[in-house]
C-alpha positions in Angstrom: 78.9 112.3 64.1 80.5 110.3 66.9 79.1 109.0 70.1 79.8 111.1 73.1 80.1 109.2 76.7 80.9 110.8 80.3 82.6 108.4 82.6 83.5 110.1 85.9 83.8 107.1 88.2 87.1 105.4 89.0 85.1 101.9 88.2 84.1 102.7 84.4 80.7 101.0 83.5 81.2 97.4 81.9 79.1 98.5 79.0 81.0 101.6 78.4 84.2 99.5 78.3 82.6 96.8 76.0 81.3 99.4 73.5 84.8 101.0 73.3 86.6 97.8 72.8 84.2 96.8 70.1 84.7 100.1 68.2 88.4 99.7 68.5 88.1 96.1 67.3 86.2 97.2 64.3 88.8 99.9 63.3 87.3 102.9 64.8 88.9 106.0 66.5 88.2 107.0 70.0 89.3 110.1 71.8 90.2 109.2 75.6 91.1 110.8 78.8 94.5 109.9 79.8 96.5 111.0 83.1 97.9 113.9 81.2 95.8 115.1 78.2 93.3 113.9 76.2 94.4 111.8 73.1 93.3 110.1 69.7 93.7 106.4 69.7 93.2 103.5 67.4 94.3 100.0 67.9 98.0 99.3 66.7 97.3 96.2 64.6 94.2 97.3 62.6 95.1 98.5 59.4 92.2 100.4 58.6 92.2 102.2 61.6 95.6 103.0 61.4 95.2 104.7 57.9 92.5 107.0 59.0 94.2 107.9 61.8 97.1 108.8 59.9 95.0 110.5 57.5 93.3 112.7 60.2 96.4 113.6 62.0 98.2 114.3 58.7 101.3 112.1 59.9 103.0 109.3 58.7 103.0 106.5 60.8 106.6 105.8 60.3 108.1 108.8 61.6 105.3 110.7 63.6 106.0 110.7 67.3 103.4 108.4 68.6 103.1 106.3 71.8 102.1 102.8 72.0 99.7 102.3 75.0 100.4 99.2 77.1 98.4 97.4 79.9 101.6 96.6 81.6 105.5 96.3 81.5 105.2 92.5 80.4 103.3 93.6 77.3 106.0 96.4 76.7 108.8 93.6 76.7 107.4 91.4 74.0 107.2 94.5 71.6 110.9 96.3 72.8 114.5 94.9 72.7 115.7 93.3 75.6 116.6 96.0 78.4 119.0 96.1 80.9 118.7 95.9 84.6 119.0 99.8 84.8 116.3 100.4 82.5 114.1 97.6 83.6 114.0 99.5 87.0 113.3 102.6 85.6 110.5 101.4 84.0 109.0 99.9 86.7 109.5 103.0 89.0 108.1 105.2 86.6 105.0 103.3 85.1 101.9 103.5 85.2 102.4 107.1 84.9 102.9 110.4 83.0 105.7 109.5 81.1 106.3 108.4 77.5 109.6 106.3 77.3 111.3 105.8 73.9 112.9 102.4 73.7 114.7 100.2 71.0 112.5 97.9 69.3 112.8 94.3 68.3 114.3 93.4 65.2 111.4 94.0 63.2 108.1 95.5 64.1 104.8 94.6 62.3 103.7 97.1 59.4 103.4 99.9 59.2 106.4 100.2 62.1 108.6 97.7 60.4 111.2 100.7 59.8 111.2 101.9 62.9 114.2 101.6 65.2 112.6 102.9 68.5 108.9 103.6 69.4 107.6 105.6 72.5 105.6 103.6 75.2 103.2 104.4 77.9 101.1 102.8 80.6 98.9 105.3 81.8 97.3 105.4 85.5 93.9 106.7 84.0 90.9 104.3 85.4 89.2 103.7 82.1 92.2 103.0 80.2 93.3 100.4 82.8 90.2 98.7 82.6 89.8 98.9 78.8 93.1 97.7 77.7 92.9 94.2 79.2 89.7 93.8 77.0 92.0 94.4 73.5 94.1 92.2 71.5 96.8 94.9 70.6 98.1 97.9 72.4 96.7 101.2 71.3 98.7 104.0 69.2 98.0 107.3 70.7 98.8 111.0 69.9 97.8 114.1 71.8 95.6 116.7 70.5 97.0 120.1 70.3 94.8 123.3 70.2 95.0 125.3 66.9 96.1 128.1 69.2 99.8 127.3 69.7 99.6 129.6 72.8 97.2 127.4 74.7 99.0 124.0 73.1 96.6 121.7 74.7 92.1 121.6 74.6 91.2 120.8 78.0 87.5 120.9 77.5 86.1 117.8 76.2 83.1 119.5 74.6 85.3 121.7 72.6 87.3 118.5 71.3 84.0 117.1 70.7 83.0 119.8 68.3 86.2 119.7 66.5 87.0 116.0 66.1 83.3 114.6 66.7 82.8 114.0 62.7 86.3 112.5 62.0 86.3 110.0 64.9 83.7 107.2 66.1 83.6 107.8 70.0 84.2 110.0 72.7 85.1 109.6 76.3 84.9 112.3 78.6 85.6 112.6 82.3 85.6 116.3 82.2 88.2 119.1 81.9 91.3 117.6 81.6 95.0 118.8 82.1 96.9 120.9 79.6 100.4 119.5 80.8 101.8 116.3 78.5 103.8 113.6 79.5 107.3 113.8 80.2 109.3 112.2 77.3 112.7 110.3 78.0 114.7 108.7 75.6 116.0 105.4 77.0 117.2 103.9 74.0 120.7 105.9 74.6 123.2 106.2 77.1 122.9 108.2 79.3 119.5 108.7 79.2 118.3 111.9 77.7 115.2 114.1 78.6 113.5 115.3 75.3 110.3 117.1 77.1 109.6 117.9 80.7 106.1 117.6 81.4 103.7 116.2 84.2 106.0 113.5 85.0 108.9 114.4 87.7 112.4 114.0 86.7 114.0 114.0 90.1 115.9 110.7 89.5 
């Protein structure tokens, strides 16, 4: 069974951050709170973690609607194709925040993402993730955790999530009940930009 850590402070405990970073670097899977819903995460450059992630989510990493979670726009620019000024200004306006933005990739991403032409990118405003990401050697891969009942869509109770996922992951970070509204998804790889899903992020721009 995974370890369960509760973190309510806007200034996360450095020991919790170091423990989480160590687990991720060793190929662990972690459930985090984000600025929207709880999400399953692993390091994007750890093949062992990616294999476990793919298996327990029942998805193929080449096609699955995943998001790369970055610490800042500078890190995003290392993995996506060069952006025009309009796209760059929009990223600066929306991030960090409750948005998942689809962007064109560079010529070739590392395995197992090498066939992807676009990727989803996020920068979360959640305090734990903002403090954790600078400690990691690569961005995180994230996927929202859906509730078995399609009417409810997302599980907001961290203890219920832990009961369901605790035997499959290595660590659960909780800061109480989460949101049940996911991120707003915008496809910025096309012109004009396309709204894929309206969620927590405002779309009045």
